[in-house]
C-alpha positions as YAML, in Angstrom:
chain: A
units: angstrom
residues:
- id: 1
  name: MET
  ca: [136.23, 63.20, 95.73]
- id: 2
  name: ASP
  ca: [135.20, 62.37, 99.33]
- id: 3
  name: ASN
  ca: [131.45, 61.80, 99.15]
- id: 4
  name: ARG
  ca: [130.98, 60.58, 103.14]
- id: 5
  name: LYS
  ca: [129.13, 63.54, 103.67]
- id: 6
  name: THR
  ca: [126.77, 63.51, 100.74]
- id: 7
  name: ASP
  ca: [125.78, 59.24, 100.26]
- id: 8
  name: GLY
  ca: [121.72, 59.28, 99.17]
- id: 9
  name: MET
  ca: [121.29, 63.14, 100.25]
- id: 10
  name: ASP
  ca: [119.00, 65.21, 97.26]
- id: 11
  name: PRO
  ca: [120.50, 68.15, 97.80]
- id: 12
  name: THR
  ca: [116.79, 69.51, 96.71]
- id: 13
  name: ALA
  ca: [115.26, 67.68, 100.03]
- id: 14
  name: LEU
  ca: [117.31, 67.73, 102.67]
- id: 15
  name: SER
  ca: [116.82, 67.68, 106.50]
- id: 16
  name: VAL
  ca: [117.74, 70.24, 109.02]
- id: 17
  name: GLU
  ca: [119.78, 68.12, 110.27]
- id: 18
  name: GLN
  ca: [121.68, 67.11, 106.69]
- id: 19
  name: ALA
  ca: [121.98, 70.44, 105.67]
- id: 20
  name: ALA
  ca: [123.56, 71.37, 108.87]
- id: 21
  name: ARG
  ca: [125.88, 68.54, 108.63]
- id: 22
  name: LEU
  ca: [126.69, 69.80, 104.84]
- id: 23
  name: LEU
  ca: [127.03, 73.40, 105.85]
- id: 24
  name: GLY
  ca: [129.43, 72.52, 108.95]
- id: 25
  name: VAL
  ca: [127.14, 74.22, 110.99]
- id: 26
  name: GLU
  ca: [124.75, 73.48, 113.92]
- id: 27
  name: ALA
  ca: [120.82, 72.13, 113.36]
- id: 28
  name: ASP
  ca: [120.06, 75.62, 115.63]
- id: 29
  name: VAL
  ca: [121.21, 77.85, 112.65]
- id: 30
  name: VAL
  ca: [119.58, 76.33, 110.08]
- id: 31
  name: SER
  ca: [116.66, 76.10, 111.99]
- id: 32
  name: LEU
  ca: [116.92, 79.78, 113.12]
- id: 33
  name: HIS
  ca: [117.05, 80.73, 109.17]
- id: 34
  name: ILE
  ca: [114.05, 78.52, 108.74]
- id: 35
  name: GLY
  ca: [112.57, 81.01, 111.57]
- id: 36
  name: GLN
  ca: [113.70, 83.72, 109.74]
- id: 37
  name: GLY
  ca: [111.98, 83.28, 106.21]
- id: 38
  name: LEU
  ca: [114.17, 80.73, 104.94]
- id: 39
  name: PRO
  ca: [111.74, 78.85, 102.10]
- id: 40
  name: THR
  ca: [111.18, 74.96, 103.16]
- id: 41
  name: GLY
  ca: [109.92, 72.04, 100.68]
- id: 42
  name: PRO
  ca: [107.33, 69.82, 101.84]
- id: 43
  name: GLY
  ca: [107.78, 68.25, 105.53]
- id: 44
  name: GLY
  ca: [110.23, 71.12, 106.38]
- id: 45
  name: THR
  ca: [112.70, 70.21, 103.61]
- id: 46
  name: VAL
  ca: [115.72, 72.54, 102.73]
- id: 47
  name: ASN
  ca: [116.35, 72.62, 99.12]
- id: 48
  name: LEU
  ca: [120.21, 73.61, 99.32]
- id: 49
  name: VAL
  ca: [120.29, 75.61, 96.02]
- id: 50
  name: THR
  ca: [117.27, 78.02, 97.35]
- id: 51
  name: TYR
  ca: [119.48, 77.91, 100.95]
- id: 52
  name: ALA
  ca: [122.39, 79.91, 99.45]
- id: 53
  name: ALA
  ca: [120.02, 82.05, 97.51]
- id: 54
  name: TRP
  ca: [118.35, 82.98, 100.36]
- id: 55
  name: LEU
  ca: [121.51, 83.49, 102.39]
- id: 56
  name: ASN
  ca: [123.15, 85.57, 99.61]
- id: 57
  name: LEU
  ca: [119.81, 88.21, 99.24]
- id: 58
  name: PRO
  ca: [120.14, 91.73, 100.51]
- id: 59
  name: GLU
  ca: [119.11, 91.76, 104.23]
- id: 60
  name: SER
  ca: [115.99, 94.14, 102.79]
- id: 61
  name: ASP
  ca: [115.32, 91.51, 100.51]
- id: 62
  name: ALA
  ca: [115.27, 88.66, 102.51]
- id: 63
  name: ALA
  ca: [113.18, 90.76, 104.72]
- id: 64
  name: ARG
  ca: [110.24, 91.03, 101.79]
- id: 65
  name: GLU
  ca: [110.80, 87.34, 100.95]
- id: 66
  name: SER
  ca: [110.05, 86.16, 104.65]
- id: 67
  name: GLU
  ca: [106.63, 88.35, 104.84]
- id: 68
  name: ALA
  ca: [105.61, 86.61, 101.35]
...
């Protein structure tokens, strides 16, 4: 198994840049999702499991989550 992308990273507290690298997207995409209501942890960290769950919410549920 190739662990070069994950060495030393905590999947429950990733920086925007780390999350983007793991997901193979630009950091701007993760930042956009945060702006659209993706919950973050202390210091703006991203929990990979929370991110996956948020991405799979129906749009109406995602909108309600961002308003809460």
